[in-house]
Every structure is written in C-alpha cells, then in structure tokens.
C-alpha positions in Angstrom: 0.0 0.0 -0.1 2.9 2.4 0.8 4.3 1.7 -2.7 1.0 2.6 -4.1 1.0 5.9 -2.2 4.5 6.6 -3.4 3.4 6.0 -7.1 0.4 8.3 -6.6 2.7 11.0 -5.0 5.2 10.7 -7.8 2.5 11.2 -10.4 1.3 14.4 -8.5 4.9 15.7 -8.4 5.2 15.1 -12.1 2.2 17.3 -12.7 3.7 20.1 -10.5 6.9 20.1 -12.5 5.0 20.4 -15.7 5.1 24.0 -17.1 1.9 26.1 -16.9 0.3 26.2 -20.4 -2.1 28.8 -21.6 -5.1 26.5 -20.7 -4.3 26.5 -16.9 -2.8 29.9 -16.6 -0.2 28.5 -14.1 -2.8 27.7 -11.5 -2.6 24.2 -9.8 -5.5 22.0 -10.6 -7.9 21.5 -7.6 -8.0 17.9 -6.2 -11.1 16.2 -7.2 -13.4 15.8 -4.2 -14.6 12.4 -3.3 -18.4 11.8 -3.3 -20.1 11.7 0.0 -21.8 8.4 -0.6 -18.7 6.7 -1.8 -18.0 3.4 0.0 -14.7 3.0 1.7 -13.5 -0.6 1.8 -11.6 -2.2 4.7 -8.6 -2.5 2.3 -7.9 1.3 2.6 -8.0 1.6 6.3 -5.2 3.6 8.0 -2.0 1.6 8.9 -0.4 1.5 12.4 1.0 4.8 14.0 4.6 3.7 13.5 4.1 2.9 9.8 2.3 6.2 9.3 5.2 8.1 10.9 7.7 6.4 8.5 5.5 7.2 5.6 5.2 10.8 6.3 9.1 11.1 6.8 9.5 9.5 3.5 7.1 11.8 1.9 8.8 15.0 3.3 12.2 13.6 1.9 10.7 13.2 -1.6 9.1 16.7 -1.5 12.6 18.2 -0.6 14.3 16.3 -3.4 11.7 17.6 -5.9 12.1 21.2 -4.7 15.8 21.0 -5.1 15.5 19.6 -8.7 13.1 22.6 -9.5 15.5 25.1 -8.0 18.5 23.7 -9.9 16.8 24.3 -13.3 18.2 27.4 -14.9 16.1 29.6 -17.1 17.9 28.5 -20.2 17.2 24.9 -19.3 13.6 25.7 -18.8 13.3 27.3 -22.1 14.8 24.3 -23.8 12.5 21.9 -22.0 9.5 24.0 -23.1 10.7 24.3 -26.6 11.2 20.6 -26.8 7.7 20.0 -25.4 6.1 22.5 -28.0 8.0 20.8 -30.9 6.8 17.4 -29.8 3.1 18.6 -29.5 3.5 20.2 -33.1 4.9 16.8 -34.4 1.9 14.9 -32.9 -0.5 17.4 -34.3 0.9 17.1 -37.8 0.8 13.4 -37.6 -2.8 13.4 -36.5 -3.7 15.9 -39.3 -2.0 13.8 -41.8 -3.9 10.7 -40.7 -7.2 12.5 -40.7 -6.6 13.7 -44.4 -5.7 10.1 -45.4 -8.8 8.8 -43.9 -10.9 11.5 -45.6 -9.2 10.7 -49.0 -9.9 7.1 -48.5 -13.5 7.8 -47.6 -13.9 10.0 -50.7 -12.4 7.4 -53.0 -15.3 6.0 -55.0 -17.9 8.0 -53.2 -19.7 10.3 -55.6 -21.1 12.5 -52.8 -17.7 12.9 -51.3 -16.1 13.8 -54.6 -18.8 16.4 -55.2 -18.2 17.9 -51.7 -14.5 18.1 -52.4 -15.2 19.9 -55.8 -17.4 22.4 -53.9 -14.6 23.2 -51.4 -12.1 23.6 -54.3 -14.7 25.8 -56.2 -15.1 28.0 -53.1 -11.3 28.3 -52.9 -11.0 29.3 -56.5 -8.8 26.3 -57.3 -11.2 24.0 -59.2 -10.2 23.4 -62.9 -12.1 20.7 -64.7 -10.0 19.4 -67.6 -12.7 19.3 -70.4 -11.1 21.3 -73.3 -9.1 18.2 -74.5 -12.3 16.4 -75.0 -14.1 19.1 -77.0 -14.4 18.2 -80.9 -14.8 20.9 -83.5 -18.5 21.3 -84.1 -19.9 20.8 -87.5 -21.0 24.1 -89.1 -24.1 22.5 -90.4 -25.2 21.7 -86.7 -25.2 25.4 -85.7 -28.8 26.7 -85.2 -29.5 30.3 -86.0 -32.4 32.1 -84.4 -33.7 35.4 -85.8 -36.0 37.9 -84.2 -34.2 41.1 -83.5 -34.1 43.8 -86.2 -30.8 45.3 -85.1 -27.5 43.8 -83.7 -27.6 41.6 -80.7 -25.7 43.3 -77.9 -26.1 40.8 -75.0 -27.6 37.5 -73.8 -27.8 35.2 -70.9 -28.7 31.4 -70.6 -31.2 30.4 -67.7 -29.5 28.2 -65.0 -31.4 25.1 -66.2 -30.2 25.7 -69.8 -33.9 25.7 -71.1 -34.2 29.4 -72.1 -32.0 32.1 -73.7 -32.8 35.8 -73.1 -31.3 38.3 -75.6 -31.4 42.0 -76.3 -30.4 44.3 -79.1 -29.7 47.9 -80.1 -33.4 48.4 -80.9 -34.2 48.0 -77.2 -36.0 44.7 -77.7 -35.8 41.7 -75.5 -36.7 38.2 -76.4 -37.0 35.0 -74.4 -36.2 31.8 -76.5 -36.8 28.2 -75.9 -33.5 26.4 -76.4 -35.0 23.1 -77.5 -37.5 24.3 -80.1 -35.9 27.6 -80.9 -39.1 29.4 -80.6 -39.8 32.9 -79.4 -41.7 32.6 -76.0 -41.9 36.4 -75.3 -40.9 39.6 -77.1 -40.7 43.0 -75.5 -40.3 45.4 -78.3 -38.2 48.5 -77.9 -40.0 51.8 -77.5 -39.4 55.2 -79.1 -37.2 57.7 -77.4 -39.2 59.9 -75.1 -41.9 57.3 -74.1 -40.1 56.1 -71.1 -43.1 56.8 -68.9 -45.5 54.8 -71.1 -43.4 51.9 -72.4 -42.8 48.9 -70.3 -39.4 48.1 -71.8 -36.3 49.8 -73.0 -36.3 52.9 -75.3 -32.5 52.9 -76.0 -29.8 50.3 -76.8 -29.7 47.5 -74.3 -26.0 46.9 -73.4 -26.0 44.3 -70.8 -28.1 41.7 -68.9 -27.8 39.3 -65.9 -29.9 36.5 -64.5 -30.0 35.4 -60.8 -28.5 31.9 -60.0 -32.0 30.5 -59.2 -33.5 31.8 -62.5 -36.0 34.2 -60.7 -34.9 37.6 -61.8 -33.6 39.1 -65.0 -31.8 42.4 -65.0 -31.2 44.5 -68.1 -29.2 47.8 -68.5 -29.4 50.4 -71.3 -27.9 53.7 -72.8 -30.6 55.7 -70.9 -28.8 55.1 -67.6 -31.7 52.7 -66.5 -31.7 49.2 -65.0 -34.9 47.3 -65.4 -35.5 44.2 -63.2 -37.9 41.5 -64.7 -39.6 38.3 -63.4 -37.8 35.8 -65.6 -40.6 33.3 -65.7 -43.3 35.8 -66.9 -41.2 38.7 -68.3 -43.1 41.0 -66.1 -41.3 44.1 -65.2 -40.8 44.5 -61.4 -38.5 47.4 -60.6 -36.5 50.3 -62.2 -33.2 51.3 -60.8 -31.9 54.8 -61.5 -28.7 56.5 -60.3 -26.1 56.0 -62.9 -25.1 59.1 -64.8 -24.3 57.4 -68.1 -25.0 54.2 -70.0 -25.2 51.0 -67.9 -22.6 48.7 -69.5 -22.3 45.7 -67.1 -24.6 43.7 -64.8 -24.0 40.6 -62.7 -25.8 38.8 -59.9 -23.8 37.5 -57.0 -24.1 33.8 -57.1 -26.7 32.4 -54.6 -28.0 35.8 -53.7 -30.1 38.7 -55.1 -27.3 41.1 -54.8 -26.8 42.9 -58.1 -23.7 44.7 -59.3 -23.9 47.3 -62.1 -21.2 49.0 -64.1 -21.6 52.2 -66.1 -19.8 54.6 -68.5 -19.8 57.0 -65.6 -16.8 55.0 -64.2 -18.7 53.7 -61.1 -19.9 50.4 -59.8 -23.2 50.2 -57.9 -24.5 47.5 -55.6 -28.2 46.8 -55.4 -30.5 44.5 -53.4 -33.2 43.2 -56.0 -35.2 41.3 -53.5 -35.8 44.4 -51.3 -35.8 46.8 -54.3 -33.0 48.8 -52.6 -29.8 50.7 -53.5 -26.8 49.7 -51.3 -23.7 51.6 -52.3 -21.5 53.1 -55.0 -17.9 52.4 -55.7 -15.4 54.6 -57.7 -11.9 53.9 -59.1 -11.9 53.6 -62.9 -10.5 56.5 -65.0 -12.4 55.7 -68.1 -15.8 54.1 -69.0 -16.4 50.6 -67.6 -17.1 48.2 -70.5 -17.7 44.9 -68.7 -18.5 43.2 -65.3 -18.8 39.8 -63.7 -18.9 38.1 -60.5 -19.4 34.7 -58.7 -20.1 33.5 -55.2 -17.8 35.8 -53.3 -18.9 39.3 -52.3 -16.8 40.9 -55.1 -16.8 41.7 -58.7 -14.4 42.2 -61.6 -14.6 44.9 -64.2 -12.8 45.9 -67.5 -11.9 49.5 -67.7 -11.8 50.3 -71.3 -9.1 52.9 -72.2 -7.8 53.3 -68.7 -6.1 50.0 -69.4 -7.0 48.2 -66.1 -8.9 45.2 -64.9 -10.1 45.7 -61.3 -11.3 43.4 -58.7 -13.7 45.1 -56.2 -13.9 43.8 -52.7 -17.3 45.1 -51.6 -17.2 44.6 -47.8 -13.6 46.1 -47.6 -14.5 48.8 -50.1 -11.2 48.2 -51.7 -10.0 47.2 -55.1 -7.1 45.4 -56.8 -5.7 46.8 -60.0 -4.3 44.8 -62.8 -2.3 45.9 -66.0 -1.4 44.1 -69.1 -3.4 45.0 -72.2 -2.2 47.8 -74.5 -5.7 48.7 -75.9 -9.1 49.4 -74.6 -10.2 46.4 -72.4 -13.7 45.7 -73.8 -14.8 42.4 -72.1 -14.2 40.3 -69.0 -15.4 37.2 -67.4 -14.4 35.1 -64.3 -13.3 31.4 -64.9 -13.4 30.7 -61.2 -13.0 32.6 -57.9 -9.4 33.2 -58.5 -8.8 33.6 -62.3 -10.4 35.5 -65.0 -10.1 36.2 -68.8 -10.4 39.5 -70.6 -10.2 40.7 -74.3 -9.2 44.1 -75.7 -9.5 46.1 -79.0 -5.7 45.5 -79.6 -6.7 41.8 -80.3 -5.2 40.4 -77.2 -6.7 38.1 -74.7 -5.3 37.7 -71.3 -5.6 35.2 -68.4 -5.4 36.7 -64.9 -4.9 35.3 -61.3 -5.7 37.4 -58.2 -2.2 36.8 -56.7 -0.5 38.5 -59.6 -1.0 42.1 -61.1 0.3 41.1 -64.7 -1.4 38.5 -66.9 -0.6 34.7 -66.3 -0.9 34.4 -70.1 -1.3 36.8 -73.0 -2.0 36.1 -76.6 -1.6 39.1 -79.0 -3.6 39.4 -82.3 -5.6 36.3 -81.2 -8.0 36.7 -84.1 -5.5 37.8 -86.7 -5.3 41.1 -88.5 -7.3 43.1 -91.1 -6.3 45.7 -93.7 -3.3 46.2 -96.0 0.2 46.2 -95.0 0.3 49.9 -94.2 -3.0 49.9 -92.3 -2.8 46.4 -90.9 -4.7 46.2 -87.5 -5.7 43.4 -85.2 -9.2 42.3 -85.1 -10.9 43.6 -81.9 -11.8 41.0 -79.2 -15.5 41.9 -78.7 -16.5 39.0 -76.4 -15.1 36.4 -74.1 -16.7 33.5 -72.3 -15.5 30.9 -69.8 -16.9 27.5 -68.9 -17.0 28.0 -65.1 -14.3 26.1 -63.2 -12.8 24.5 -66.3 -10.0 25.0 -68.7 -12.3 25.9 -71.6 -12.6 29.6 -72.9 -14.2 31.1 -76.0 -13.5 34.5 -77.7 -15.4 36.4 -80.4 -14.5 39.2 -82.8 -15.7 40.1 -86.4 -13.0 38.0 -87.9 -15.5 35.4 -89.2 -15.1 32.9 -86.4 -15.5 32.1 -82.7 -12.3 30.6 -81.2 -12.1 28.0 -78.5 -9.1 27.9 -76.2 -7.5 25.6 -73.8 -6.1 27.0 -70.5 -2.9 25.3 -69.5 -2.2 24.0 -66.0 -2.2 26.8 -63.5 -3.8 29.1 -66.2 -0.4 30.1 -67.3 -0.9 29.3 -71.1 -3.6 29.7 -73.7 -3.6 27.2 -76.6 -5.9 27.5 -79.6 -8.3 24.5 -80.0 -10.4 25.4 -83.0 -12.3 28.0 -85.1 -16.1 28.0 -85.4 -17.4 29.9 -88.5 -19.6 32.8 -87.4 -20.1 35.9 -89.8 -20.6 39.2 -88.1 -19.6 41.0 -84.9 -19.9 38.4 -82.0 -21.0 40.8 -79.3 -21.8 38.2 -76.6 -20.8 34.7 -75.7 -22.1 32.3 -73.0 -21.5 28.7 -72.3 -24.5 26.6 -71.0 -24.3 25.5 -67.4 -23.7 21.8 -68.6 -21.1 22.8 -71.1 -22.9 21.0 -74.1 -23.5 24.2 -76.1 -22.2 27.7 -76.6 -24.4 30.7 -77.5 -23.3 33.6 -79.5 -25.1 36.9 -80.0 -24.2 38.3 -83.5 -24.8 41.6 -85.2 -23.7 43.6 -88.1 -22.2 46.2 -85.8 -20.1 46.3 -82.7 -22.3 46.5 -79.5 -20.7 49.8 -78.4 -20.6 51.7 -81.7 -20.7 51.8 -85.5 -17.0 51.9 -86.5 -17.6 49.0 -89.1 -20.6 47.2 -90.6 -20.6 43.6 -91.8 -23.4 43.7 -94.4 -23.5 40.1 -95.1 -24.0 39.3 -91.3 -27.4 38.4 -89.8 -28.5 39.9 -86.5 -29.1 36.6 -84.8 -28.5 34.1 -82.0 -26.3 31.1 -82.8 -26.4 28.0 -80.8 -23.3 26.1 -81.3 -23.4 22.4 -80.0 -20.2 21.2 -78.3 -19.3 17.5 -78.7 -17.1 15.7 -76.2 -14.9 12.8 -77.2 -15.9 11.1 -73.9 -19.5 10.9 -75.3 -21.2 14.0 -73.8 -20.6 16.5 -71.2 -18.0 15.9 -68.5 -19.4 13.6 -65.9 -18.4 16.0 -63.0 -20.5 18.8 -64.7 -23.4 16.5 -65.8 -23.6 15.5 -62.1 -24.4 19.2 -61.2 -28.1 19.0 -62.1 -28.7 15.5 -60.5 -27.0 16.9 -57.3 -29.2 20.0 -57.3 -32.3 17.7 -57.8 -31.3 15.5 -55.0 -31.0 18.5 -52.7 -34.3 19.8 -53.6 -35.9 16.3 -52.9 -34.2 16.2 -49.6 -35.4 19.8 -48.8 -39.0 18.6 -49.4 
C-alpha cells in the first residue's frame, strides 16, 4: 500500500513540474473531491501509527528532493525543455492531421457525394479546374442553329440556369425569351421610341447588358438611358426600375446564390443593389475611363474591365477596396471570371489575357488572337469583342468580327492559352455564353459592334447562334453532368 502511495505522489509531483500552459494559466488543478456516498472498503484503512510516521518522513524527503530539482533548473534549461515540449506537440498534431486527411481521402475514394463535396470546397477556394478542353471536338458548321427575331444587332444575352431558355437584347431596345430546344420565341418585349419612357414597359434605347440570378428568378437589363430594369424571368413582367447611374449602364451581374446585383457604367462607377428588397446599397469609384464589362461569382466581389484606362479591377465590396491589374495595350472591352481566383479578358488590340488574383500582370497573354485586317500599311488586329469561360474548367471562348468564334484551352495553372479550333460565325460576336452543362455555346451576332458603329458587316445576320459542343468522352464531362442531378437531390431532400 505504501508503494501505491509513493506512486500516486510521484505522479502528483510530475504534474507540479509540468510548465503552466495557456489553458491552466499557471494555477494548480484542484484535487477532485470524493463523493459523500462513496463506499470505503476495509482494504484502505489507515495503517499503524509507526508505519504512518515512517510514511510521512519519506514523503517529506521526496518533496525536498523535488524542490531541489526545481531550484536547480536554470532559465535556459527551462526554455529548452519548453521548446522540446512544444515541438513534440507540433509533431503529434501534424501526424494526427495527416492521418485524418488520409482517412478522408480514403472515404472520398469511390464516393460520388464525397467527390462532389471536395469539388465544392475547391470551387469556393477558386482552385477548381475541370480538364474538359481536350475532350471538345470541333462542331460541324451545319449543326449550328441560327435564331432570328431582333431587327438590329444583338448586344447581350444570358442562359437560364437550367439551360432551357435564352434571353437576348439588341440595339433596338427589344428583349426576347427563347426556348432552347425548339428555338421558338416565347416572349418578345419590343423596344420603344425615345421619349416614351413613362408609357413603355421596356427599354427605349440600346440594351447593353443583362444578368440572371443563379436561381433563374430575376432578370436584369441595362441600357444607354442610364436605366436598370428588373424582370420576373418566368413571366417577363417588369418589377423594378433602378436609377442613379449618370451614363450608360454597360455591365450587370448577380452575386451567385444571392439577389445582390452589381452594375457598371460609362460614368466610371460600380453600384450595388438588393433586388429582392428593391434597394440601393452603395457606389464604388476607381476607374479612370468608362467601364465596359463586369462579372461576379459567389464571393462578395466583382471584376470589371476599364476600357481605355487599361486596367482590370477586382472590387472587394465589404472592404470597399480594389485590386488593379495591368497588361493590355488597348481598350479592355470584355471580361469574365473562370473561377473565384482566375479571369479572362479581351481588348481592342486583339489580345486576350488570363489573370490570377495573386499577380498584377497577366498569367498568359495572346496578342492578335483573331488575326489582323487591312493592308500592310493599315494592318490592324481584329478587336476581341466578347469572351466566355466555362466555369471552373480550362475551356474559354472568344469572339470578334474576324469570321469565327475561337475555342481555347487554358494550360495548367492558367499560365498558357492554346488555340483549339475556329467555329465559323459571320458578323460581330457581341456576346458569348456557355451553357451550365457545357454542351452548347451561344453567340449573339450583329452587323455592328455593340458599343458603336465603326464598321458594318453587311453579309452578317442579326441573330442568335446555338453552337453544339461535342465531347470525345461521349457527352458533357461527368463532373459537370452531375451538377443538375446533385441539385435535384438537394431539392428532394429539402422537401
């Protein structure tokens, strides 16, 4: 029993010698109280007085030895002991974390839900890059469907999140809702005459931009009359009118998963609106020239192309700050995010650029991407008038008036752009959008550039071109095709 007592006291002494950590604050731990109703057995009865006196003497001697050991430890020795203890704790923590990651990887292997969750995490971090470009085959020109309905050049378009509908707008102020499968016009809002803004339900000037919310509920359109109109996408009923910009509204985008709307204007400002509450939020300034394009994803920020000020800007809305990027030599006319960390832009010097948020210069730059026009003395590059990115992938499309839409492959780390194929399209390609599934690309084509009348391609048709994209693997990438099934499963679980 005495031996057991010494063992217990030795353990207690070991606890006293342990350095005080941040959790204890250097205070000794109180001894745990014994419950009142605990039964004490006859084996733990006190020993004889002589044995008890001998045991107390031995205890005092051990305590004195421990105090001498503590006094003999110098400050340097204490620091060394604490450093070794800290390093040992770090080593154990890293080993435990490595084991947990290995277990998670093992659990994800072969688990479609786990793989999907991993993709969602990578998407939020801006590091998801599905490798689909190598599977895309050049489409047959005869398979391209052409939809006609606008009288003047198409300036902008969007695709509904379920890939069933296309909304397009033109310089005549008209808006058309198309059925993708049949190609029929489901709704037409004609443009009104100038000066009839009070009576006409739609636009009375060139529509320059449009955006649709990620759930397909709201459609927003912006025009040269400084107005933003908000529509119910299902019925095409006008809901709100936002005013406040001092010049043409040139870019619109909904923050993914919300009803927060960003707008850009030729007045050099970016405004933030809450569509669900029909409310204005704030205005941001920074560009030194007209803003020509805008895009956003899930994060509370947006990206803009600054026209002739030669900058691409990332606006961090909560911090009310911005990141500025330089690289193009001409007017930057269009921009789109690839994922949360990378974007692609096009300029009137014929160049396209890939950007990463961590670097202020382009990660990749292709000059004269659509070739040149004119004679030797007047040779000029074809302007890049539209860019599109298949979200979270390595596939990019660009448009000009060179007679084709070009598909590009982004190299690993977005540090290279490789040309994949040319798709014949006659006219100014003023807008490009990939479907959510990646199985088709839509181009808005006109005889003129969306922002002006510098040239006119007479043989072009003001139309919507639906370009099917075939994949060598036999359809859209499996990871993308799973998106819709995943969303349907979540809806079923919610109900």
